[in-house]
SERO-4910 file (N, C-alpha, C, O; in steps of 0.05 Angstrom, whole numbers):
BEGIN
 pado doro    nc1    nc2    nc3   cac1   cac2   cac3    cc1    cc2    cc3    oc1    oc2    oc3
  Met    A    215     16    476    237     35    478    239     47    506    223     64    513
  Arg    A    260     37    522    261     44    550    286     60    557    294     60    580
  Ala    A    299     72    537    323     88    541    318    110    561    296    121    561
  Glu    A    337    116    578    334    135    598    328    164    586    344    174    569
  Gly    A    306    176    594    300    202    586    284    203    562    275    225    555
  Val    A    279    182    548    264    183    522    236    181    528    229    163    543
  Lys    A    218    197    517    191    199    521    176    185    498    180    191    475
  Thr    A    157    166    505    140    154    486    112    156    494    105    168    514
  Asp    A     94    144    477     66    147    482     54    119    474     59    109    452
  Pro    A     37    108    492     25     81    484      8     82    460      3     61    447
  Asn    A     -2    105    452    -16    108    428     -1    104    402    -11    102    380
  Tyr    A     25    105    407     44    101    383     64     81    393     87     88    402
  Pro    A     56     55    392     74     33    400    100     32    382     98     37    358
  Ile    A    121     25    393    147     24    377    157     -3    380    163    -12    403
  Pro    A    161    -18    357    171    -44    358    202    -44    364    214    -23    362
  Glu    A    213    -67    371    242    -70    374    258    -68    348    279    -56    347
  Thr    A    246    -79    327    258    -81    302    241    -69    279    217    -65    282
  Met    A    253    -62    258    237    -51    235    249    -63    210    270    -74    209
  Lys    A    232    -60    188    241    -66    161    255    -42    150    246    -19    152
  Ala    A    278    -48    138    294    -26    124    310    -38    101    319    -61    102
  Trp    A    313    -21     81    329    -29     58    359    -20     65    365      3     74
  Val    A    377    -40     61    405    -37     69    422    -39     43    417    -57     26
  Leu    A    441    -21     40    460    -20     16    483    -39     21    495    -38     43
  Gly    A    488    -55      3    513    -73      4    532    -61    -16    540    -38    -13
  Asp    A    540    -78    -36    556    -68    -58    539    -48    -74    515    -45    -70
  Pro    A    553    -34    -94    537    -15   -111    513    -30   -124    515    -52   -135
  Asp    A    491    -16   -122    464    -24   -134    453    -48   -120    435    -60   -131
  Gln    A    463    -56    -97    453    -80    -83    439    -71    -57    451    -63    -37
  Leu    A    412    -72    -59    396    -66    -36    381    -90    -25    370   -105    -41
  Thr    A    380    -94      0    368   -118     12    348   -108     33    355    -90     49
  Leu    A    325   -119     34    304   -113     55    311   -130     78    312   -154     75
  Ala    A    317   -117    101    327   -130    124    313   -120    150    299   -100    150
  Asp    A    316   -135    171    308   -127    198    330   -112    210    353   -121    210
  Lys    A    324    -89    221    344    -72    235    333    -63    262    308    -60    263
  Pro    A    348    -58    283    337    -47    308    326    -20    303    338     -5    288
  Val    A    304    -12    314    292     14    314    312     32    329    319     26    352
  Pro    A    322     53    317    342     71    331    328     85    354    303     89    355
  Thr    A    346     93    372    336    109    396    345    137    394    368    143    389
  Pro    A    326    157    397    334    184    396    352    193    421    347    185    444
  Lys    A    371    210    415    388    220    436    380    250    442    359    259    433
  Lys    A    398    264    457    392    292    461    388    307    436    403    303    416
  Ala    A    368    325    436    360    341    412    352    325    388    355    334    366
  Glu    A    343    300    392    332    283    372    305    272    377    296    270    400
  Val    A    291    264    354    265    251    357    267    225    339    284    223    322
  Leu    A    248    207    344    244    184    329    220    192    311    199    200    321
  Val    A    223    188    285    203    192    265    195    166    254    211    150    243
  Arg    A    167    160    255    156    137    241    152    147    212    136    165    208
  Ile    A    167    134    193    166    143    166    141    134    153    133    111    154
  Asp    A    127    154    142    100    148    129    103    147     99     88    133     86
  Ala    A    121    163     88    125    165     59    152    178     53    162    195     67
  Val    A    163    169     31    191    178     23    192    180     -8    185    161    -22
  Ala    A    200    203    -18    203    206    -47    232    198    -56    251    199    -40
  Ile    A    235    192    -82    259    183    -92    271    208   -107    258    220   -123
  Cys    A    295    213   -101    311    234   -112    332    224   -130    341    202   -125
  Ala    A    341    237   -153    362    229   -169    387    224   -154    403    206   -161
  Thr    A    391    240   -132    414    236   -115    414    206   -101    434    193    -98
  Asp    A    390    197    -94    389    172    -83    398    151   -103    411    131    -96
  Leu    A    393    154   -129    402    135   -149    433    135   -151    445    114   -155
  Glu    A    444    160   -147    473    163   -148    486    150   -124    506    137   -127
  Ile    A    474    154   -101    484    143    -76    484    111    -76    503     98    -68
  Ile    A    462    101    -87    461     71    -89    480     59   -108    488     36   -105
  His    A    487     76   -129    504     68   -150    535     73   -145    552     57   -152
  Lys    A    539     96   -132    567    107   -130    574    112   -102    598    112    -95
  Gly    A    554    117    -84    561    129    -58    553    159    -58    548    171    -79
  Pro    A    552    171    -33    544    199    -32    563    217    -48    587    211    -51
  Pro    A    553    241    -58    570    259    -72    593    267    -55    615    270    -66
  Ala    A    592    270    -30    614    279    -13    636    257    -14    660    264    -14
  Gln    A    629    232    -16    649    211    -17    662    210    -44    686    206    -48
  Ile    A    644    214    -65    655    214    -92    676    236    -96    697    232   -107
  Gln    A    669    260    -86    687    282    -90    713    278    -72    734    287    -79
  Gly    A    710    265    -49    733    261    -32    749    236    -37    769    231    -24
  Gly    A    739    219    -56    752    194    -61    752    174    -40    768    156    -39
  Leu    A    730    177    -22    728    157      1    715    131     -8    703    129    -30
  Pro    A    717    110      9    706     84      0    675     84     -2    661    101     10
  Phe    A    665     67    -17    635     64    -21    623     60      7    633     44     22
  Asn    A    601     73     13    588     72     37    568     49     39    546     51     29
  Lys    A    576     27     50    561      2     54    546      3     79    551     19     96
  Asn    A    525    -16     81    513    -24    105    497      1    118    496      3    142
  Phe    A    486     17    102    468     38    113    442     38     96    440     25     75
  Thr    A    424     53    106    397     55     93    397     83     78    400    104     91
  Pro    A    395     83     52    392    108     37    363    119     39    346    109     53
  Gly    A    360    140     24    333    154     24    333    179     41    338    178     65
  His    A    327    202     29    328    226     46    303    244     43    300    262     60
  Glu    A    286    242     25    263    259     22    239    247     35    221    240     21
  Tyr    A    238    245     61    216    231     75    200    248     93    209    270    100
  Met    A    178    239    101    161    252    120    149    231    138    148    208    131
  Gly    A    138    240    161    126    219    179    115    232    204    108    255    205
  Thr    A    113    215    224    101    224    250    121    219    272    134    198    274
  Val    A    123    239    289    140    238    313    128    218    332    104    220    340
  Val    A    144    198    341    134    177    359    150    174    384    142    159    402
  Ala    A    172    188    385    189    188    411    205    212    412    215    221    391
  Leu    A    209    223    436    225    248    440    250    240    455    248    225    475
  Gly    A    273    249    447    297    246    461    298    262    487    280    279    491
  Pro    A    317    258    504    319    271    530    319    301    526    335    312    511
  Gly    A    301    315    540    300    343    540    285    356    517    283    381    516
  Val    A    276    340    498    263    351    475    234    358    482    218    341    490
  Asp    A    227    385    478    200    394    482    190    412    459    167    423    460
  Glu    A    206    415    438    198    430    417    178    417    398    164    431    383
  Tyr    A    175    392    400    156    376    383    140    358    402    148    353    424
  Arg    A    118    348    392    101    329    408     98    304    394    101    303    370
  Ile    A     93    284    408     88    257    397     61    258    383     41    267    393
  Gly    A     62    248    359     38    249    341     39    270    321     22    270    303
  Gln    A     58    288    322     59    311    304     71    301    278     91    286    277
  Arg    A     58    310    256     67    304    229     88    324    221     85    348    225
  Val    A    111    313    209    134    329    201    144    319    175    140    295    169
  Thr    A    157    336    159    176    329    138    203    337    148    205    352    167
  Val    A    224    326    134    249    329    145    270    341    124    268    338    100
  Glu    A    288    355    137    310    364    120    332    340    121    332    323    139
  Ile    A    350    341    103    371    320    103    392    325    122    400    307    137
  His    A    403    350    123    428    356    137    423    368    165    408    388    167
  Ala    A    435    358    185    438    369    211    468    375    214    484    357    219
  Gly    A    475    401    212    504    409    212    514    405    239    499    401    258
  Cys    A    540    407    241    553    404    269    545    426    287    546    422    312
  Gly    A    537    450    277    531    471    294    556    486    306    553    505    322
  Gln    A    578    479    299    603    489    311    621    503    292    635    522    299
  Cys    A    620    495    267    638    506    247    628    533    236    605    540    241
  Lys    A    643    547    222    637    574    213    612    573    194    595    590    195
  Arg    A    612    553    176    589    551    158    563    546    171    542    557    164
  Cys    A    563    528    190    538    522    206    528    548    220    504    553    221
  Arg    A    547    562    232    539    587    247    529    608    228    514    625    237
  Glu    A    535    607    202    525    624    183    498    614    171    486    628    155
  Gly    A    489    591    179    463    579    171    467    562    145    448    552    134
  Met    A    493    557    138    499    540    114    506    512    123    528    502    117
  Tyr    A    486    500    138    492    473    149    492    451    128    499    428    135
  Thr    A    484    456    104    485    437     83    515    436     72    522    417     57
  Ala    A    530    456     79    559    456     72    576    456     96    596    470     98
  Cys    A    567    441    115    583    438    141    611    433    136    618    417    118
  His    A    628    445    151    657    451    146    671    427    134    677    407    148
  Asn    A    678    429    109    696    413     95    694    384     98    694    373    120
  Tyr    A    693    370     76    695    341     77    719    332     90    741    343     86
  Gly    A    718    310    107    740    301    121    745    314    147    760    305    164
  Leu    A    731    335    151    732    348    178    706    341    194    703    319    204
  Asn    A    688    361    196    663    356    210    641    342    194    623    330    205
  Tyr    A    643    344    168    621    331    151    623    301    154    644    289    149
  Gly    A    601    290    163    599    260    168    608    251    195    606    228    202
  Asp    A    618    269    211    630    262    238    606    263    258    597    284    267
  Arg    A    597    240    266    574    238    285    581    250    311    565    263    324
  Asp    A    606    246    319    616    256    344    616    287    346    616    299    367
  Lys    A    617    299    322    615    328    320    585    338    319    580    362    319
  Gly    A    567    318    317    539    325    316    528    326    287    504    332    283
  His    A    544    320    268    536    322    240    520    297    232    527    274    239
  Arg    A    499    302    217    482    279    207    472    288    178    464    310    175
  Ala    A    473    271    160    461    275    133    447    248    128    458    230    117
  Asn    A    422    248    136    405    224    134    403    214    105    396    230     88
  Gly    A    408    190    100    408    181     72    434    184     57    438    173     35
  Phe    A    451    200     69    477    204     56    501    192     75    517    176     65
  Thr    A    503    200    100    525    190    117    512    175    140    526    161    154
  Thr    A    486    178    145    473    163    167    447    152    155    437    161    134
  Asp    A    436    133    170    411    119    160    389    138    152    383    157    165
  Gly    A    377    131    130    356    149    118    329    137    118    322    123    136
  Gly    A    314    144     98    285    139     97    273    115     84    249    112     86
  Phe    A    289     98     71    279     74     59    276     52     81    288     30     80
  Ala    A    260     60    103    256     43    126    230     53    139    215     70    129
  Glu    A    225     40    162    199     45    176    203     67    197    184     80    205
  Tyr    A    229     70    207    234     92    228    261    104    222    278     92    208
  Ala    A    265    127    232    290    142    229    292    162    252    272    172    261
  Val    A    316    167    261    321    189    281    329    214    267    346    214    248
  Asn    A    318    237    276    324    262    266    332    283    286    319    284    307
  Asn    A    351    298    281    355    322    298    333    341    296    321    343    274
  Ile    A    325    354    318    303    373    318    306    396    298    286    406    288
  Asn    A    330    404    292    335    424    273    329    416    244    329    433    226
  Thr    A    324    391    240    317    383    212    288    378    208    279    369    186
  Leu    A    272    384    228    242    379    226    227    403    216    233    426    223
  Val    A    207    397    199    190    419    188    162    410    193    152    392    178
  Pro    A    147    422    212    118    414    215    102    418    188    107    437    173
  Val    A     84    398    183     68    400    159     40    403    167     31    392    187
  Ala    A     25    418    151     -4    423    156    -19    396    153    -11    379    137
  Asp    A    -40    391    169    -56    368    168    -70    366    141    -78    345    132
  Thr    A    -74    389    127    -86    389    100    -68    378     79    -78    372     57
  Met    A    -43    375     85    -24    366     65    -22    335     65    -19    323     86
  Ser    A    -24    323     43    -22    294     42      7    284     48     26    300     47
  Asp    A     10    259     53     37    248     56     55    252     34     79    259     36
  Glu    A     43    247     10     57    249    -15     67    277    -20     90    282    -29
  Glu    A     50    296    -15     58    325    -19     79    333      0     97    349     -6
  Ala    A     76    323     24     97    331     46    124    321     37    143    335     43
  Thr    A    128    298     24    153    289     16    166    310     -5    190    309     -9
  Leu    A    150    327    -17    162    346    -38    170    372    -25    180    390    -39
  Val    A    167    376      0    175    402     13    204    406     10    212    428      4
  Val    A    221    386     13    251    389     11    258    398    -18    273    416    -22
  Thr    A    244    384    -37    250    392    -65    243    422    -70    259    436    -82
  Ala    A    220    430    -62    212    459    -63    232    476    -47    239    498    -56
  Gly    A    240    466    -25    259    481     -6    286    484    -20    300    504    -16
  Thr    A    294    465    -36    320    469    -51    316    492    -72    334    509    -75
  Ala    A    294    493    -86    289    514   -104    288    541    -89    299    561    -98
  Met    A    274    541    -66    273    566    -49    300    574    -41    306    598    -41
  Tyr    A    318    556    -34    345    563    -25    360    576    -48    375    595    -44
  Gly    A    357    566    -71    370    578    -95    362    606    -98    378    624   -102
  Leu    A    336    611    -97    325    637   -102    334    657    -79    339    680    -83
  Thr    A    336    645    -55    344    661    -32    373    670    -36    380    693    -29
  Glu    A    390    653    -46    418    661    -51    421    682    -72    439    698    -73
  Leu    A    400    680    -91    402    701   -113    392    729   -104    396    749   -118
  Gly    A    381    730    -81    371    755    -69    346    755    -56    340    773    -40
  Gly    A    329    732    -61    306    730    -46    282    744    -55    261    731    -59
  Leu    A    283    769    -58    261    786    -67    263    788    -98    277    804   -109
  Val    A    246    770   -111    247    769   -140    222    780   -152    218    779   -176
  Ala    A    205    792   -135    180    805   -146    186    825   -169    203    843   -166
  Gly    A    173    820   -190    179    838   -214    203    834   -229    208    848   -248
  Glu    A    219    815   -221    245    810   -234    240    786   -253    222    771   -249
  Ser    A    257    784   -273    254    762   -293    273    739   -286    296    742   -278
  Val    A    262    714   -288    276    690   -280    272    669   -301    250    664   -310
  Ala    A    294    655   -309    293    632   -325    301    608   -308    319    611   -291
  Val    A    290    585   -312    296    560   -300    304    542   -322    288    536   -340
  Leu    A    328    532   -322    338    513   -342    336    485   -332    349    477   -313
  Gly    A    319    468   -346    317    441   -337    291    435   -323    289    443   -300
  Pro    A    270    422   -334    246    416   -321    245    390   -306    226    374   -308
  Gly    A    267    384   -289    263    363   -271    250    370   -246    239    393   -246
  Pro    A    249    354   -224    234    362   -201    241    388   -190    223    405   -184
  Ile    A    267    394   -186    276    420   -174    269    443   -193    259    464   -184
  Gly    A    274    439   -219    269    460   -238    238    466   -240    230    489   -241
  Leu    A    222    445   -240    193    451   -241    182    465   -216    164    482   -217
  Leu    A    192    458   -193    184    471   -169    199    498   -166    190    516   -151
  Gly    A    223    502   -180    235    526   -182    218    547   -196    217    571   -189
  Val    A    205    538   -217    185    554   -232    162    563   -213    156    587   -211
  Ala    A    151    543   -198    129    548   -180    136    568   -157    121    587   -151
  Val    A    160    564   -146    170    582   -124    175    610   -135    168    630   -122
  Ala    A    188    612   -158    194    638   -169    169    652   -175    168    677   -170
  Lys    A    149    640   -186    123    653   -192    109    661   -165     98    683   -163
  Ala    A    110    642   -145     98    650   -120    111    674   -107     98    689    -92
  Leu    A    137    679   -113    152    702   -102    146    726   -120    157    748   -114
  Gly    A    132    724   -141    124    747   -156    141    754   -181    138    775   -193
  Ala    A    159    734   -188    175    739   -212    159    743   -238    137    733   -240
  Gln    A    169    759   -255    155    764   -280    174    775   -302    187    796   -298
  Pro    A    177    761   -325    166    735   -330    184    712   -319    207    716   -313
  Val    A    170    689   -317    185    664   -311    186    647   -337    166    642   -351
  Ile    A    211    639   -343    214    625   -369    227    597   -360    244    596   -343
  Leu    A    217    577   -374    226    550   -369    237    538   -395    224    539   -416
  Thr    A    262    527   -394    272    514   -418    277    484   -413    284    476   -390
  Gly    A    274    468   -434    278    438   -431    275    425   -457    273    438   -478
  Thr    A    275    400   -456    276    383   -480    250    367   -485    247    356   -507
  Arg    A    231    366   -465    209    349   -468    183    365   -465    179    378   -444
  Asp    A    166    365   -484    143    381   -486    125    377   -461    114    396   -450
  Asn    A    121    352   -453    103    345   -432    113    357   -406     96    365   -389
  Arg    A    138    359   -402    150    372   -378    146    401   -380    139    414   -360
  Leu    A    150    412   -403    146    442   -405    117    449   -402    111    470   -391
  Glu    A     98    432   -411     70    438   -406     65    437   -377     49    453   -369
  Met    A     76    421   -361     73    420   -332     85    445   -320     73    456   -301
  Gly    A    107    455   -331    117    482   -324     97    503   -327     95    520   -310
  Leu    A     83    504   -348     61    524   -352     41    521   -330     31    542   -321
  Glu    A     33    497   -323     13    492   -302     23    503   -276      6    513   -261
  Leu    A     49    501   -271     62    510   -246     68    541   -246     78    551   -226
  Gly    A     63    554   -268     65    584   -268     85    596   -288     88    620   -289
  Ala    A     98    580   -303    116    592   -325     99    609   -342     77    602   -350
  Asp    A    110    632   -349     98    650   -369    104    642   -398     88    645   -416
  His    A    129    631   -402    138    621   -428    154    597   -425    168    595   -405
  Val    A    153    578   -444    170    554   -443    184    553   -470    173    564   -490
  Ile    A    206    541   -470    223    538   -494    235    510   -495    249    501   -478
  Asn    A    227    497   -518    239    470   -523    266    474   -537    266    481   -561
  Val    A    287    468   -524    314    475   -534    322    458   -558    341    464   -572
  Arg    A    307    436   -563    312    420   -588    297    431   -611    302    424   -634
  Lys    A    277    449   -606    261    458   -629    268    488   -634    261    499   -655
  Glu    A    282    501   -616    290    530   -618    318    532   -625    335    523   -609
  Ser    A    325    543   -649    354    542   -657    370    563   -643    395    562   -643
  Asp    A    358    582   -631    373    604   -616    357    610   -590    340    628   -588
  Val    A    365    593   -570    351    594   -545    356    621   -531    338    634   -520
  Val    A    382    629   -531    390    655   -519    376    677   -532    366    695   -519
  Gly    A    375    677   -557    360    699   -572    331    700   -566    319    721   -565
  Lys    A    320    676   -563    291    674   -555    287    686   -529    269    703   -527
  Val    A    302    679   -508    299    691   -483    303    720   -482    289    734   -467
  Arg    A    322    731   -499    325    761   -499    301    774   -513    294    797   -506
  Glu    A    288    759   -532    265    769   -545    242    770   -526    226    789   -526
  Leu    A    239    751   -508    218    750   -489    221    771   -467    201    779   -455
  Thr    A    245    780   -463    250    801   -444    254    828   -456    265    846   -443
  Gly    A    244    832   -481    246    858   -493    273    865   -499    279    889   -500
  Gly    A    291    847   -504    319    851   -511    337    857   -486    361    860   -488
  Lys    A    325    860   -464    342    868   -439    358    845   -427    379    849   -414
  Gly    A    348    821   -430    361    800   -417    349    794   -389    334    811   -379
  Leu    A    356    772   -377    343    765   -351    358    778   -327    381    787   -329
  Asp    A    343    777   -305    356    784   -280    369    761   -267    390    764   -255
  Tyr    A    355    737   -268    366    713   -255    362    688   -272    343    687   -287
  Val    A    379    669   -269    376    643   -279    381    622   -259    400    625   -244
  Val    A    365    602   -256    368    579   -238    374    555   -257    356    546   -271
  Glu    A    398    546   -255    407    525   -273    402    497   -260    414    490   -240
  Cys    A    383    481   -271    377    455   -260    380    433   -278    370    411   -273
  Ser    A    394    438   -302    396    416   -322    420    402   -320    420    378   -326
  Gly    A    443    413   -311    469    400   -312    480    396   -341    499    382   -345
  Ala    A    468    409   -359    479    406   -387    505    419   -391    511    440   -378
  Pro    A    522    408   -408    549    415   -411    554    446   -415    573    457   -403
  Asp    A    538    458   -431    543    487   -437    523    506   -422    520    530   -429
  Ala    A    509    495   -403    487    509   -390    497    535   -378    484    555   -382
  Ile    A    520    535   -364    529    559   -350    534    580   -371    525    603   -368
  Asn    A    548    574   -394    552    595   -413    528    606   -426    526    629   -432
  Glu    A    508    588   -431    481    598   -441    468    615   -423    457    635   -430
  Ala    A    468    606   -396    455    622   -377    467    651   -374    452    671   -370
  Ala    A    493    652   -376    506    680   -374    499    697   -398    497    722   -396
  Arg    A    494    684   -421    487    701   -445    457    710   -445    449    729   -458
  Met    A    441    694   -428    413    702   -424    410    727   -407    390    741   -409
  Leu    A    430    733   -390    428    753   -369    435    781   -379    450    785   -398
  Asn    A    422    800   -364    431    827   -368    457    830   -353    464    812   -337
  Arg    A    471    851   -356    496    857   -341    488    859   -312    469    872   -304
  Gly    A    505    846   -295    499    847   -267    480    825   -258    472    824   -235
  Gly    A    472    808   -276    453    785   -271    467    763   -254    491    761   -251
  Lys    A    449    746   -245    459    725   -227    450    697   -235    427    693   -244
  Ile    A    469    678   -232    462    650   -237    464    635   -212    482    639   -196
  Cys    A    445    616   -208    446    596   -187    449    569   -199    434    562   -217
  Leu    A    469    554   -190    475    529   -201    463    508   -180    469    508   -156
  Ala    A    445    491   -190    430    473   -172    431    444   -183    415    427   -175
  Ala    A    449    439   -203    451    413   -215    481    404   -216    499    421   -217
  Phe    A    485    377   -217    512    367   -219    517    359   -248    506    339   -257
  Pro    A    533    373   -262    542    363   -289    558    337   -286    571    333   -265
  His    A    556    320   -305    570    293   -302    600    296   -310    616    279   -302
  Glu    A    607    317   -325    634    320   -333    644    349   -326    628    367   -324
  Pro    A    670    353   -323    680    381   -320    672    397   -344    671    387   -367
  Thr    A    664    422   -337    651    440   -358    669    465   -364    676    479   -345
  Pro    A    675    470   -389    689    495   -396    671    518   -392    648    517   -399
  Ile    A    681    540   -379    665    565   -374    680    588   -387    704    591   -386
  Asp    A    664    605   -398    676    631   -410    678    652   -387    660    669   -383
  Val    A    699    649   -372    702    667   -350    705    695   -358    696    713   -344
  Ala    A    717    700   -381    721    728   -390    693    742   -393    689    765   -387
  Tyr    A    674    726   -404    646    736   -407    635    745   -381    623    767   -378
  Leu    A    638    726   -361    626    732   -336    639    759   -324    625    776   -313
  Val    A    665    760   -326    678    785   -314    669    810   -328    663    830   -315
  Arg    A    670    810   -355    664    834   -370    635    842   -367    628    866   -369
  Asn    A    618    824   -360    590    830   -357    581    831   -328    557    834   -323
  Asn    A    600    829   -309    592    830   -280    571    810   -272    552    815   -257
  Ile    A    575    785   -283    555    763   -277    565    750   -249    589    744   -244
  Tyr    A    544    745   -233    548    732   -208    541    703   -209    521    696   -221
  Leu    A    558    686   -197    554    658   -200    552    646   -172    571    650   -156
  Tyr    A    530    631   -165    525    620   -140    521    590   -143    508    580   -162
  Gly    A    532    574   -125    526    546   -123    512    539    -96    519    548    -75
  Ile    A    492    522    -98    478    514    -74    482    484    -70    486    469    -89
  Arg    A    481    476    -44    481    448    -38    456    442    -21    454    449      2
  Gly    A    438    429    -34    415    419    -18    395    441    -11    389    459    -27
  Glu    A    386    440     14    361    454     23    367    474     45    351    478     63
  Gly    A    391    487     44    400    503     67    383    527     74    363    534     62
  Lys    A    394    540     96    383    565    107    353    564    113    339    584    109
  Ser    A    344    542    123    316    537    131    296    544    109    273    552    115
  Ala    A    304    542     83    287    547     62    262    529     60    242    537     49
  Thr    A    265    504     71    245    486     70    219    495     87    196    489     80
  His    A    224    511    109    203    523    124    185    543    107    161    543    107
  Arg    A    201    559     91    188    578     73    172    563     52    149    570     46
  Ala    A    185    542     42    171    528     19    146    514     31    125    515     17
  Glu    A    146    502     54    125    489     66    102    510     70     79    503     66
  Ala    A    109    533     77     89    555     82     73    561     55     49    563     55
  Phe    A     88    564     34     76    567      8     58    545      1     35    550     -8
  Met    A     67    521      4     52    498     -3     25    495     14      4    488      4
  Ala    A     29    500     41      5    500     58    -15    520     51    -39    516     54
  Gln    A     -5    543     40    -24    565     33    -34    562      4    -48    580     -7
  Lys    A    -26    539     -9    -35    533    -35    -26    554    -57    -41    561    -75
  Arg    A     -1    564    -52      8    583    -71     16    569    -97     17    582   -118
  Phe    A     21    544    -95     26    527   -119     20    498   -111     19    491    -87
  Asp    A     16    482   -131      7    452   -128     31    435   -133     36    426   -156
  Ala    A     47    429   -113     70    413   -118     64    385   -125     81    370   -135
  Thr    A     39    376   -120     31    349   -125     31    342   -156     30    319   -164
  Lys    A     32    363   -172     32    359   -201     57    342   -210     56    328   -230
  Ile    A     78    344   -195    102    329   -203    104    302   -191    122    287   -198
  His    A     85    295   -173     84    267   -162     68    249   -182     44    252   -187
  Thr    A     83    229   -193     69    213   -215     64    184   -206     46    171   -217
  His    A     79    173   -187     75    145   -182     80    139   -151     96    153   -137
  Thr    A     66    119   -141     69    110   -114     71     81   -112     57     66   -126
  Phe    A     89     71    -94     94     43    -91     96     37    -60    103     55    -45
  Pro    A     90     13    -52     95      6    -24    125      1    -19    140     -3    -38
  Leu    A    133      1      6    161     -2     14    173    -27      2    194    -26    -10
  Gln    A    159    -49      5    171    -73     -6    177    -74    -34    192    -91    -44
  Asp    A    165    -55    -49    171    -54    -80    190    -31    -86    189    -19   -108
  Leu    A    208    -25    -67    226     -4    -72    243     -8    -97    247     11   -112
  Pro    A    254    -33   -101    269    -37   -127    255    -28   -152    267    -17   -171
  Thr    A    227    -34   -153    212    -26   -176    208      3   -177    208     15   -198
  Ala    A    204     17   -154    202     44   -153    227     59   -161    225     80   -174
  Leu    A    251     48   -154    276     59   -164    279     55   -194    289     73   -208
  Lys    A    270     33   -205    273     28   -234    254     49   -248    263     61   -268
  Tyr    A    230     54   -239    213     75   -250    226    102   -250    224    117   -270
  Ala    A    238    109   -229    252    136   -226    276    137   -244    280    157   -258
  Arg    A    292    115   -246    318    116   -260    313    117   -291    326    131   -306
  Glu    A    292    100   -298    288     97   -327    265    116   -337    259    117   -361
  Arg    A    253    131   -319    232    149   -326    209    134   -339    197    145   -358
  Ile    A    202    110   -328    181     94   -341    154    110   -336    148    120   -315
  Glu    A    138    110   -357    113    124   -358    118    153   -350    102    166   -335
  Asp    A    141    164   -359    149    192   -354    147    198   -323    136    218   -314
  Ala    A    157    180   -309    159    184   -278    175    209   -272    196    214   -284
  Ile    A    165    225   -254    180    249   -245    187    244   -215    209    236   -209
  Lys    A    168    248   -198    172    243   -171    157    216   -162    132    215   -163
  Val    A    172    196   -155    162    169   -148    163    169   -118    184    175   -106
  Val    A    141    163   -105    139    162    -75    135    134    -66    121    119    -79
  Val    A    149    126    -44    145    101    -31    130    106     -4    139    121     13
  Lys    A    107     92     -3     91     95     20     98     73     40     91     49     36
  Thr    A    112     81     60    123     62     79     99     47     94    101     23    100
  Arg    A     78     61    100     56     49    115     33     39     97     11     31    106
  Ser    A     39     40     70     18     30     52     14     -1     53     34    -15     55
  Thr    A    -11     -9     52    -16    -39     52    -21    -49     24    -25    -73     20
  Glu    A    -22    -31      6    -26    -39    -23     -4    -54    -34     20    -48    -29
  Ala    A    -10    -73    -49     10    -90    -62     17    -84    -92     31    -99   -106
  His    A      6    -61   -100     12    -56   -129     16    -26   -130      9    -10   -113
  Arg    A     28    -19   -153     34      8   -159      8     25   -162    -11     15   -174
  Ile    A      6     50   -153    -16     67   -157     -7     91   -173     10    106   -164
  Ala    A    -17     94   -196    -10    119   -211    -24    142   -198    -47    141   -191
  Ala    A     -8    164   -195    -18    186   -181    -41    199   -198    -40    200   -222
  Glu    A    -62    209   -184    -85    221   -199    -80    250   -200    -96    265   -212
***
């Protein structure tokens, strides 16, 4: 890599080409050779060491990025998906001195344009309106794995604002989970941030919901209640800090049970991670007056909402997109300090060449897969169940 102003290190040799999975038509991924990208101003080249699979990856591979779905834009072909990755900095773009070659980092997805109102407010995951700055590389916007090449590859370019240094004590697999924990942290930040002594329910024990329990407990919430449909996931929620769990298929009155567990008062906050059709209305009825709901899931269909109930009870409703407001940095600090063990949700590991199998495990929840990680630098030829 001899681009003008780019710094490299002979200890981290960079090839001319790399292996990368490339998206063709929907659900068609091909392992191909692509040029290793060159970092520009305010960018670094990351050698990808591991990448976790997110449900949004499955949606992007099948339908295209959510931004395109909502905007009715064409399917995004010929790019490399994957956004929950970590790795090692191996080249610095011109003028970059904030990071060093050889440094381990995990990455955020979004680098906002830095120019629009939302980016200036720290809401770079909601960079100004689809069709304007969002997805416009000339404006500086990048959403790796969404609108620009992502992590199902051996190398990726990242803006320095998307990098989160990770502790050397953190495994590659754990580092891929920082963004997931950061999304949960972002939701709790929008609800007020200081939740010590406040009651929180998390609806839906998927990866974000489970780490939402862990983050809420690490922030001092009391009690933390988790609801869901699978006992094994709820058991994991208890291990991550939930004070109470409720199986919604076995409890006839979930709202009544939540109110019972809060001494009849109702909750202060609900983090909705299930995407269930009536989840917003149930969440509202779990709350005390003046309570707050954070929506962190995508329902598959339009959802009727009892707006009158929200108004009469002064209920606040927040929606979050991704991992905004530098929440990943706070999440990484909690994980580095061992405030919770995010690795509990990592269930399977595959090598890069077995990505289609890894996606199948994630999509079909084979062997109750939760977080499936692809080790880009792994030499193993078979799946490793997480210990």
